[in-house]
N, C-alpha and C positions, 0 to 999 in steps of 0.2 A: 443510520442513514436510511431514509425511505426509498421506496422503489422509484418514485419520481426523481429524487435527487440522484439516485444511481443512474437512471436513464440520461439525465442531464450531463452527468460526468462522463458516461460513455460516448455521448455525442461530441464532447470536447476532445476526446482522445483518439488517436489513430495508431494502428498497429506499427510498432517500431519506434514510436515516439519516445523521447527521453523526457522524464518529468522530475523536477526537484520537489522533494517533500522534506518535512522536518518532524521529529519527535517532539511533541509539545507537552506530554504529560505521561507519567508512569501511574497506572491505575491498579496494578497488582503484580504478582510474580509473573514476569514475561508477558505482561499485558500493557499496551501503551495506546495513546491517542496520537494519530499521525495527521498532520495537516497536508492535504494534497489538493491542489488546484481550488483552494477556497473551501474545501470540505474537511471536517474533522472526521476521521475514520478510526474505529476501534480495531487494533490488530493484536493478535496473539503471535508470539515469536518463540522460535526454539533457540534464540540467542538473546543476549542482553543488549540493550541500547541505553543511552543516557539522554535525559531531556536536553534538547538542543542539537542532538545528532542530525546532520543533514544526509539524506539519501538521494541517490540518482537512480530512478527505476526506469526500466525499458518495458513498454507494453508488448507482450507476446500474443495474448489472446483477449478478445472482448466478450465472447459468448462461448459457452453458456455462463462462464464466470470470467472475471478479469484475472489475468495472470501477468504478473510483473516479474522481471529479473532485476536484482540489485546489482548494478554494474560496478559498484565500489567494493564488492566482496567477492568471494570465490564464485566460480561459474555455477556451482550446484545450488547456491542460494537462490531462492525465489520467493516471491510474494504473491499469494493467491487470494482474491476476493471470493469468499464462499460463505453462504448462509449468513449474510449481513455483517461479515468482518473479514479483515485481511489476515492471512496467515503467512508468516515468514518462515521459510525453511532454510 
């Protein structure tokens, strides 16, 4: 995702907003492509997902990096956009 695309996505999102996204491809061990608001984003996860899994994420921070919480899982799980990819904890 380019910086321009990331800026566009940030403009569309508000803190506290819930967004639906879906795992569309598994590209490696705990690496996936996530479809979020019309953008395909590479994520690395500390947990496994299946292609087709739908997630509901809540935006906690926009800057300096986007931080999401996965509201379908335990409260300690979070998704962080850092260095060009989302990382799921």
